[in-house]
Each structure stands twice: as C-alpha cells, then as structure tokens.
VODREN-94893 format. One record per atom (N, C-alpha, C): residue number from 1; atom name; x, y, z. Coordinates in steps of 0.05 Angstrom, whole numbers. Layout:
// residues N
ATOM,n,atom,px,py,pz
ATOM,NUM,CA,X,Y,Z
...
***
This chain:
// residues 124
ATOM,n,atom,px,py,pz
ATOM,1,N,158,1627,1356
ATOM,1,CA,155,1614,1389
ATOM,1,C,131,1616,1405
ATOM,2,N,124,1591,1408
ATOM,2,CA,94,1585,1430
ATOM,2,C,101,1590,1461
ATOM,3,N,80,1607,1460
ATOM,3,CA,89,1601,1501
ATOM,3,C,81,1586,1516
ATOM,4,N,94,1576,1531
ATOM,4,CA,93,1551,1554
ATOM,4,C,78,1570,1563
ATOM,5,N,40,1552,1576
ATOM,5,CA,25,1545,1599
ATOM,5,C,31,1567,1620
ATOM,6,N,17,1574,1629
ATOM,6,CA,21,1583,1660
ATOM,6,C,26,1554,1682
ATOM,7,N,0,1540,1674
ATOM,7,CA,8,1506,1686
ATOM,7,C,18,1495,1683
ATOM,8,N,36,1490,1679
ATOM,8,CA,55,1480,1663
ATOM,8,C,89,1501,1683
ATOM,9,N,85,1537,1679
ATOM,9,CA,110,1535,1683
ATOM,9,C,99,1527,1726
ATOM,10,N,80,1536,1724
ATOM,10,CA,67,1536,1757
ATOM,10,C,73,1506,1761
ATOM,11,N,75,1480,1755
ATOM,11,CA,76,1453,1758
ATOM,11,C,99,1452,1756
ATOM,12,N,120,1460,1742
ATOM,12,CA,152,1445,1744
ATOM,12,C,157,1467,1773
ATOM,13,N,153,1491,1788
ATOM,13,CA,161,1496,1806
ATOM,13,C,138,1477,1840
ATOM,14,N,122,1471,1827
ATOM,14,CA,103,1460,1853
ATOM,14,C,124,1431,1851
ATOM,15,N,139,1415,1827
ATOM,15,CA,148,1396,1830
ATOM,15,C,175,1389,1841
ATOM,16,N,185,1417,1842
ATOM,16,CA,207,1426,1857
ATOM,16,C,209,1429,1881
ATOM,17,N,189,1449,1889
ATOM,17,CA,182,1453,1916
ATOM,17,C,173,1420,1926
ATOM,18,N,158,1410,1918
ATOM,18,CA,149,1379,1931
ATOM,18,C,176,1357,1932
ATOM,19,N,190,1362,1921
ATOM,19,CA,218,1351,1920
ATOM,19,C,239,1352,1935
ATOM,20,N,242,1387,1940
ATOM,20,CA,250,1393,1959
ATOM,20,C,239,1385,2005
ATOM,21,N,216,1389,1998
ATOM,21,CA,205,1373,2021
ATOM,21,C,205,1348,2024
ATOM,22,N,192,1337,2004
ATOM,22,CA,199,1314,2007
ATOM,22,C,230,1294,2021
ATOM,23,N,246,1314,2007
ATOM,23,CA,273,1303,2009
ATOM,23,C,288,1323,2045
ATOM,24,N,291,1342,2044
ATOM,24,CA,295,1352,2070
ATOM,24,C,274,1351,2094
ATOM,25,N,255,1357,2089
ATOM,25,CA,240,1371,2117
ATOM,25,C,211,1351,2119
ATOM,26,N,214,1339,2114
ATOM,26,CA,182,1311,2119
ATOM,26,C,201,1285,2138
ATOM,27,N,192,1282,2154
ATOM,27,CA,214,1264,2175
ATOM,27,C,190,1244,2184
ATOM,28,N,168,1231,2167
ATOM,28,CA,155,1222,2160
ATOM,28,C,172,1186,2146
ATOM,29,N,180,1154,2157
ATOM,29,CA,195,1142,2168
ATOM,29,C,182,1126,2130
ATOM,30,N,162,1130,2135
ATOM,30,CA,146,1117,2111
ATOM,30,C,145,1133,2073
ATOM,31,N,156,1163,2080
ATOM,31,CA,172,1178,2053
ATOM,31,C,190,1182,2045
ATOM,32,N,209,1161,2065
ATOM,32,CA,236,1164,2059
ATOM,32,C,240,1148,2031
ATOM,33,N,262,1152,2013
ATOM,33,CA,263,1140,1992
ATOM,33,C,247,1153,1962
ATOM,34,N,227,1163,1970
ATOM,34,CA,207,1176,1953
ATOM,34,C,215,1194,1933
ATOM,35,N,208,1194,1918
ATOM,35,CA,226,1211,1884
ATOM,35,C,195,1221,1871
ATOM,36,N,193,1255,1867
ATOM,36,CA,175,1256,1865
ATOM,36,C,177,1255,1822
ATOM,37,N,160,1248,1800
ATOM,37,CA,186,1239,1774
ATOM,37,C,171,1254,1757
ATOM,38,N,135,1263,1762
ATOM,38,CA,125,1284,1748
ATOM,38,C,105,1294,1769
ATOM,39,N,84,1318,1748
ATOM,39,CA,71,1320,1760
ATOM,39,C,51,1341,1738
ATOM,40,N,28,1337,1744
ATOM,40,CA,11,1340,1731
ATOM,40,C,-12,1378,1737
ATOM,41,N,-20,1393,1731
ATOM,41,CA,-22,1413,1743
ATOM,41,C,-49,1431,1718
ATOM,42,N,-80,1428,1726
ATOM,42,CA,-101,1425,1708
ATOM,42,C,-98,1451,1705
ATOM,43,N,-108,1468,1672
ATOM,43,CA,-95,1498,1670
ATOM,43,C,-111,1508,1686
ATOM,44,N,-124,1504,1707
ATOM,44,CA,-151,1525,1724
ATOM,44,C,-136,1521,1748
ATOM,45,N,-109,1509,1759
ATOM,45,CA,-96,1498,1773
ATOM,45,C,-108,1510,1794
ATOM,46,N,-129,1472,1799
ATOM,46,CA,-133,1472,1820
ATOM,46,C,-130,1442,1820
ATOM,47,N,-116,1425,1810
ATOM,47,CA,-112,1403,1817
ATOM,47,C,-85,1389,1808
ATOM,48,N,-73,1390,1824
ATOM,48,CA,-34,1375,1837
ATOM,48,C,-36,1345,1825
ATOM,49,N,-25,1334,1802
ATOM,49,CA,-31,1299,1812
ATOM,49,C,0,1297,1805
ATOM,50,N,10,1287,1830
ATOM,50,CA,36,1281,1828
ATOM,50,C,47,1249,1825
ATOM,51,N,65,1243,1813
ATOM,51,CA,68,1220,1798
ATOM,51,C,94,1211,1820
ATOM,52,N,94,1182,1835
ATOM,52,CA,125,1180,1853
ATOM,52,C,137,1160,1847
ATOM,53,N,151,1150,1859
ATOM,53,CA,172,1120,1854
ATOM,53,C,188,1125,1879
ATOM,54,N,186,1100,1891
ATOM,54,CA,205,1088,1905
ATOM,54,C,234,1083,1893
ATOM,55,N,252,1093,1915
ATOM,55,CA,287,1084,1909
ATOM,55,C,292,1056,1913
ATOM,56,N,275,1047,1943
ATOM,56,CA,272,1024,1952
ATOM,56,C,263,1004,1961
ATOM,57,N,254,990,1956
ATOM,57,CA,225,974,1951
ATOM,57,C,209,990,1943
ATOM,58,N,210,990,1928
ATOM,58,CA,188,992,1899
ATOM,58,C,184,975,1891
ATOM,59,N,186,941,1894
ATOM,59,CA,164,923,1884
ATOM,59,C,153,917,1903
ATOM,60,N,147,930,1924
ATOM,60,CA,127,911,1950
ATOM,60,C,96,929,1946
ATOM,61,N,87,919,1933
ATOM,61,CA,65,930,1920
ATOM,61,C,47,945,1960
ATOM,62,N,57,924,1974
ATOM,62,CA,54,932,2002
ATOM,62,C,76,955,2008
ATOM,63,N,83,968,2004
ATOM,63,CA,100,995,2007
ATOM,63,C,93,1013,1986
ATOM,64,N,87,1011,1969
ATOM,64,CA,75,1018,1957
ATOM,64,C,50,1037,1958
ATOM,65,N,29,1023,1979
ATOM,65,CA,1,1028,1986
ATOM,65,C,12,1050,2008
ATOM,66,N,30,1037,2023
ATOM,66,CA,34,1045,2038
ATOM,66,C,49,1078,2054
ATOM,67,N,58,1082,2020
ATOM,67,CA,76,1101,2015
ATOM,67,C,55,1115,2004
ATOM,68,N,34,1118,1980
ATOM,68,CA,19,1129,1985
ATOM,68,C,-4,1138,2001
ATOM,69,N,-16,1129,2020
ATOM,69,CA,-38,1127,2052
ATOM,69,C,-14,1154,2059
ATOM,70,N,11,1151,2066
ATOM,70,CA,25,1171,2077
ATOM,70,C,25,1203,2059
ATOM,71,N,24,1196,2045
ATOM,71,CA,36,1219,2028
ATOM,71,C,7,1241,2014
ATOM,72,N,-18,1213,2021
ATOM,72,CA,-43,1230,2021
ATOM,72,C,-51,1237,2049
ATOM,73,N,-41,1224,2066
ATOM,73,CA,-47,1241,2097
ATOM,73,C,-31,1273,2104
ATOM,74,N,-5,1262,2091
ATOM,74,CA,14,1289,2088
ATOM,74,C,10,1317,2070
ATOM,75,N,-13,1309,2055
ATOM,75,CA,-25,1316,2033
ATOM,75,C,-25,1347,2051
ATOM,76,N,-36,1357,2051
ATOM,76,CA,-57,1391,2069
ATOM,76,C,-25,1403,2084
ATOM,77,N,-18,1389,2091
ATOM,77,CA,7,1400,2103
ATOM,77,C,32,1407,2073
ATOM,78,N,34,1391,2070
ATOM,78,CA,49,1394,2041
ATOM,78,C,46,1414,2016
ATOM,79,N,21,1418,2021
ATOM,79,CA,3,1447,2003
ATOM,79,C,13,1459,2008
ATOM,80,N,5,1464,2044
ATOM,80,CA,9,1487,2053
ATOM,80,C,34,1500,2055
ATOM,81,N,57,1490,2059
ATOM,81,CA,80,1494,2047
ATOM,81,C,85,1492,2031
ATOM,82,N,80,1486,2006
ATOM,82,CA,78,1488,1985
ATOM,82,C,81,1517,1967
ATOM,83,N,45,1518,1978
ATOM,83,CA,40,1538,1964
ATOM,83,C,47,1565,1975
ATOM,84,N,56,1565,1997
ATOM,84,CA,82,1585,2013
ATOM,84,C,98,1601,1982
ATOM,85,N,116,1566,1990
ATOM,85,CA,143,1567,1976
ATOM,85,C,134,1592,1943
ATOM,86,N,123,1576,1916
ATOM,86,CA,115,1573,1899
ATOM,86,C,110,1609,1899
ATOM,87,N,79,1615,1926
ATOM,87,CA,70,1650,1932
ATOM,87,C,34,1640,1915
ATOM,88,N,43,1605,1911
ATOM,88,CA,-3,1624,1903
ATOM,88,C,-17,1626,1921
ATOM,89,N,-32,1649,1916
ATOM,89,CA,-66,1655,1935
ATOM,89,C,-70,1627,1941
ATOM,90,N,-91,1602,1918
ATOM,90,CA,-104,1591,1922
ATOM,90,C,-78,1554,1918
ATOM,91,N,-83,1539,1937
ATOM,91,CA,-78,1513,1941
ATOM,91,C,-86,1499,1932
ATOM,92,N,-78,1485,1899
ATOM,92,CA,-87,1465,1886
ATOM,92,C,-94,1438,1898
ATOM,93,N,-114,1432,1886
ATOM,93,CA,-123,1394,1907
ATOM,93,C,-88,1380,1894
ATOM,94,N,-86,1352,1930
ATOM,94,CA,-57,1353,1915
ATOM,94,C,-63,1318,1918
ATOM,95,N,-69,1305,1888
ATOM,95,CA,-58,1272,1893
ATOM,95,C,-36,1259,1878
ATOM,96,N,-43,1231,1892
ATOM,96,CA,-18,1222,1887
ATOM,96,C,-18,1196,1872
ATOM,97,N,-4,1199,1855
ATOM,97,CA,-4,1150,1841
ATOM,97,C,22,1154,1849
ATOM,98,N,40,1123,1842
ATOM,98,CA,56,1117,1848
ATOM,98,C,56,1097,1812
ATOM,99,N,77,1122,1803
ATOM,99,CA,95,1117,1778
ATOM,99,C,102,1081,1757
ATOM,100,N,94,1081,1749
ATOM,100,CA,106,1034,1746
ATOM,100,C,107,1052,1711
ATOM,101,N,111,1072,1704
ATOM,101,CA,134,1064,1687
ATOM,101,C,160,1054,1697
ATOM,102,N,175,1065,1701
ATOM,102,CA,209,1059,1702
ATOM,102,C,197,1018,1705
ATOM,103,N,168,996,1719
ATOM,103,CA,176,981,1717
ATOM,103,C,171,968,1697
ATOM,104,N,152,976,1686
ATOM,104,CA,137,967,1649
ATOM,104,C,169,976,1635
ATOM,105,N,184,985,1644
ATOM,105,CA,209,988,1620
ATOM,105,C,221,964,1631
ATOM,106,N,235,962,1657
ATOM,106,CA,254,942,1667
ATOM,106,C,238,914,1653
ATOM,107,N,219,908,1663
ATOM,107,CA,204,880,1655
ATOM,107,C,202,879,1621
ATOM,108,N,200,892,1605
ATOM,108,CA,202,899,1577
ATOM,108,C,227,887,1568
ATOM,109,N,255,903,1584
ATOM,109,CA,284,893,1583
ATOM,109,C,289,864,1584
ATOM,110,N,281,868,1604
ATOM,110,CA,285,831,1619
ATOM,110,C,271,813,1587
ATOM,111,N,238,816,1583
ATOM,111,CA,236,800,1568
ATOM,111,C,261,802,1541
ATOM,112,N,260,817,1532
ATOM,112,CA,287,823,1518
ATOM,112,C,313,806,1511
ATOM,113,N,320,809,1537
ATOM,113,CA,342,794,1541
ATOM,113,C,335,768,1545
ATOM,114,N,316,756,1558
ATOM,114,CA,306,727,1557
ATOM,114,C,308,722,1526
ATOM,115,N,289,729,1509
ATOM,115,CA,296,727,1483
ATOM,115,C,326,715,1459
ATOM,116,N,334,741,1476
ATOM,116,CA,363,741,1462
ATOM,116,C,380,721,1468
ATOM,117,N,377,714,1492
ATOM,117,CA,390,688,1509
ATOM,117,C,378,662,1488
ATOM,118,N,352,666,1488
ATOM,118,CA,334,639,1469
ATOM,118,C,353,633,1440
ATOM,119,N,353,665,1423
ATOM,119,CA,357,655,1407
ATOM,119,C,397,660,1407
ATOM,120,N,415,656,1428
ATOM,120,CA,431,648,1419
ATOM,120,C,452,618,1437
ATOM,121,N,417,600,1438
ATOM,121,CA,421,580,1443
ATOM,121,C,420,563,1415
ATOM,122,N,405,571,1417
ATOM,122,CA,398,559,1379
ATOM,122,C,409,559,1359
ATOM,123,N,428,577,1373
ATOM,123,CA,445,592,1343
ATOM,123,C,475,574,1349
ATOM,124,N,486,563,1376
ATOM,124,CA,496,546,1379
ATOM,124,C,499,519,1369
***
C-alpha cells in the first residue's frame, strides 16, 4: 500500500481547521456562508490553495469577488490561527479561489434537461 504524502495529510488538517475557523470564529459578514470545498498544499508546505464556495448568493459575481477580497484580507489572521491548531513551525502562504465546479455541473444538468424536453416534444 502506498504511503500518503505528508503534504496530503497536512492539507486535510489545514482544510478542517480553516473550515472550523470560517464557520465558528470569523465574524466578518462578508464571509458568512463560505464553504471550503478543497485545498491543495505544495509538497514543500509553502503554499496552501483553498477553493471556496458560497452557500447563498453564489450566482452573483460581485458577491464572489467581495468574498475573495475579504478572505485575502483575513488570510494572515486565518493562517496564524490555523498554524497553532495544526502545530506547524512555518505557516504556508494562503490564497483563495472560487470553486465554480458546481456551477458548471448545474449548467450541464440544465442543458440536458432542455434537450430531454425538446426530445419529448418531438416524440408527441
């Protein structure tokens, strides 16, 4: 059985700590409803990339940009708290991206429903 990379183990711990902080401790209203969907950590543990989504208002590009800006502004504070929880000696740089994967899946499903509706109309 292949051993799991250290960076993958640490990334999962960082993801859980970040999610807890965003849910329970961050009081910025711009960050309410932010969900961490996945994280990627470089092998040298120097860069953590967090992909996030909004539970509400996710369709609004303005809300997405405001959320990402607020997250970037809070990144130093977040990493400071995360490093203490995960017990790392050096804090990785933290950057955020909006995870639009679900938006793409929703659009594909919508298009498939439209195709099915058109087929059923032709079959009548």
